[in-house]
Every structure is written in structure tokens, then in C-alpha cells.
C-alpha positions in Angstrom: -17.6 5.1 -26.0 -19.2 6.1 -22.7 -17.3 5.4 -19.5 -18.4 2.4 -17.4 -18.8 2.1 -13.7 -15.5 0.1 -13.7 -13.7 3.1 -15.3 -14.6 5.2 -12.3 -13.9 2.5 -9.6 -10.5 1.3 -10.9 -9.0 4.8 -11.1 -10.1 6.0 -14.5 -12.7 8.4 -13.1 -10.7 11.6 -13.9 -10.0 10.6 -17.5 -13.5 9.2 -18.0 -14.9 12.3 -16.3 -12.8 14.4 -18.7 -14.4 12.6 -21.6 -17.9 13.3 -20.3 -17.0 17.0 -19.7 -15.5 17.3 -23.2 -18.8 15.9 -24.6 -20.6 18.7 -22.7 -18.5 21.4 -24.4 -16.4 21.9 -21.2 -12.6 22.0 -21.2 -10.9 18.6 -21.3 -9.1 18.0 -18.0 -6.5 15.4 -19.0 -5.5 13.4 -22.0 -3.8 10.7 -19.8 -5.7 8.3 -17.5 -4.5 8.4 -13.9 -2.0 5.6 -13.1 -3.1 2.6 -11.1 -0.9 0.1 -9.2 -2.2 -3.1 -7.8 -0.9 -5.0 -4.8 -2.3 -8.5 -4.0 -2.8 -9.6 -0.4 -1.5 -13.2 -0.4 -1.6 -16.3 1.9 -0.3 -19.8 1.5 -3.0 -22.5 1.5 -2.7 -23.1 5.3 -2.6 -19.4 6.2 0.8 -19.8 7.9 2.6 -17.4 5.5 1.1 -14.1 4.5 2.5 -11.3 2.4 1.8 -8.3 0.0 2.8 -8.9 -3.6 4.6 -6.8 -4.6 6.0 -5.8 -1.2 7.7 -2.6 -2.6 6.7 -0.3 -5.4 7.7 3.1 -6.8 5.0 5.2 -8.3 4.4 8.8 -9.5 2.4 11.2 -7.4 -1.3 10.9 -8.1 -1.2 7.1 -8.6 -4.1 5.1 -7.2 -2.8 2.1 -5.3 -5.3 -0.8 -5.1 -5.0 -3.7 -2.7 -6.9 -6.9 -3.6 -7.4 -10.0 -1.5 -6.3 -13.2 -3.1 -6.7 -15.4 0.0 -7.2 -15.1 3.8 -8.5 -12.0 5.7 -6.4 -8.9 5.5 -6.2 -5.1 5.9 -4.0 -2.4 4.6 -3.3 0.5 7.0 -0.8 3.3 6.9 1.8 3.5 9.7 0.3 6.6 11.4 -0.7 7.5 15.0 -4.4 7.6 13.9 -4.1 3.9 13.2 -4.0 2.4 16.7 -1.1 4.7 17.7 1.4 3.2 15.2 4.5 5.3 14.6 4.4 7.8 11.8 6.0 6.3 8.6 4.2 8.1 5.9 4.8 11.8 4.8 3.6 14.2 7.4 1.2 16.0 5.0 -0.3 12.7 3.7 -3.6 11.3 4.8 -3.5 7.9 6.5 -5.7 5.1 5.4 -7.2 2.0 7.0 -9.2 -0.4 4.8 -10.5 -2.4 7.8 -11.1 -6.1 7.2 -11.2 -7.3 3.7 -12.7 -10.8 4.0 -13.4 -12.4 0.6 -11.1 -13.1 -2.4 -11.5 -10.2 -4.7 -12.4 -7.7 -2.0 -10.3 -4.5 -2.5 -9.4 -1.1 -1.2 -7.8 1.8 -3.0 -6.2 5.1 -2.1 -4.7 7.8 -4.3 -1.2 9.0 -3.1 -0.4 12.6 -4.0 2.2 13.7 -1.5 5.8 12.6 -2.5 7.7 10.4 0.0 7.9 6.9 1.5 4.7 5.2 2.7 5.0 2.2 5.0 1.9 0.2 5.6 0.8 -3.0 7.4 -1.9 -5.7 7.6 -3.4 -5.4 11.1 -4.0 -9.1 11.8 -0.6 -10.1 10.3 1.8 -7.2 11.1 3.6 -9.3 13.7 4.2 -12.0 11.1 5.9 -9.4 8.8 3.0 -8.6 6.5 4.1 -5.1 5.6 4.8 -3.1 2.4 6.5 0.1 1.3 5.6 2.5 -1.5 7.9 5.3 -2.7 5.8 8.1 -4.3 7.9 10.4 -6.5 11.1 10.6 -4.5 12.1 9.2 -1.1 11.4 11.6 1.7 9.7 11.8 5.1 9.6 9.5 8.2 9.6 6.3 6.1 13.3 7.1 5.2 14.3 7.3 8.9 15.3 4.5 11.2 12.4 2.7 12.8 13.1 4.2 16.2 13.6 7.8 15.0 10.8 9.1 17.2 12.1 7.8 20.6 12.3 10.7 23.1 10.5 13.2 20.9 7.7 15.2 22.5 4.2 13.8 21.8 5.4 10.3 20.7 5.4 8.4 23.9 2.1 6.5 23.0 3.4 5.5 19.5 3.7 1.8 19.0 7.0 0.8 17.3 7.2 -1.4 14.3 7.5 -5.1 15.4 10.8 -6.8 14.8 9.5 -9.3 12.1 7.9 -6.4 10.2 11.2 -4.4 10.3 13.0 -7.4 8.8 10.4 -7.8 6.0 10.6 -4.3 4.5 12.6 -3.9 1.3 15.0 -1.0 1.5 14.1 2.3 -0.1 17.2 2.1 -2.3 16.1 -1.4 -3.6 12.6 0.0 -4.5 14.1 3.0 -6.2 16.5 0.8 -8.2 14.0 -1.9 -9.2 10.7 0.0 -9.1 8.9 -3.2 -8.1 10.1 -5.6 -5.4 8.5 -8.9 -5.1 8.8 -11.4 -2.3 9.6 -15.0 -3.5 6.6 -17.2 -2.9 6.8 -19.5 0.1 7.9 -23.1 -0.4 5.1 -25.6 -0.9 4.0 -27.4 2.3 6.0 -30.5 2.8 4.2 -33.8 2.5 5.4 -36.7 4.4 4.6 -40.2 3.0 4.9 -42.9 5.5 
């Protein structure tokens, strides 16, 4: 069976490419397809409550993480100074990402995480509302394991924007993610209806 466009887009590109190369008489690269993890960008019907589901995951290095919009307009961006001077909360050797605005249900963005450590990320329009997430890749390490204000007073960090209070409260702990592997936020309660 020939690989489809979807195989390449959803993270099967390496394995599918290996099949193509094997068919050409070239060495087979990998027998296992690369892992993919999906995170949904959620919103209640009124747009008053927003969240990532799951909010915390643990994955192996080389996993492709894919964020998909369920409702509302969202982004996913790594906590990194290159993203509007946010404080560094991903491994120092990792590349930061910024999806920019994902507008329609089904819109998605993916990044492959290869450097072990903790990756904290946020939704730009909803960060102050606590729409953040955390990914542990391989084993906990790096700035994402440190207190939120670890950089205060360090040279070269005076322009860094700290994580807002609501976002700090929303993050699951690293130990909870390591223990559970997947941490989900309970869905918000349904809007109350008053009958008069």
C-alpha cells in the first residue's frame, strides 16, 4: 500500500518514507512509525472557559505533538523569549514554536519534540485566563522544572515577561504528569439556565 498525504501530515512521514525507500532498494529507516500525541484546543459554548485537553502529557523524544482547534480561536506557543519576551520554560537546546492564530474548528499545528525535558506552552489570546499546557519529553529537566520566577536577577533576563498568576495556577505539576502520563482538566460546568 502506498503512503497517503495524510501519512506524511499526521506524523507518519518517516515510516512512510521508509517504505518508499525500501521499495527503491534503499535501506529501511525504521520499522516503527513515529509517535503522535494530540491536544485539543477547547472552549465552552460562550467562550468564557478555555483550555487544552489534555493539559499535561508525557511523551518519548521524537514524538510529534499536534494541537487541533475544537472551538474558538487559539494559538500554541512555547514559553520562550523569542515569543514576545516570555520567560524560558522549555529546554535550552529546544526550538521554540508559535502556531499563530488557528481560527476554524479542525485547524491544527504540529511540532516534533526531540530534546528531553519539560515544555511549557500557552495560548496567546487566553494565557491570562490560564490556557496553558505542559509536556514532559523523556524525563523532567530544564527551566520548566524550576520555579516560575527562577530567572529574576539573572543577566539578560530583565525583558522577560513572567507567567501570569492564572496560568501558574493552571499548570499540572511535573510529578503528576510523570505519574499519570496524561492529565486532563475536568470539563467546565454547563452554563446555568434560569427559568423565571
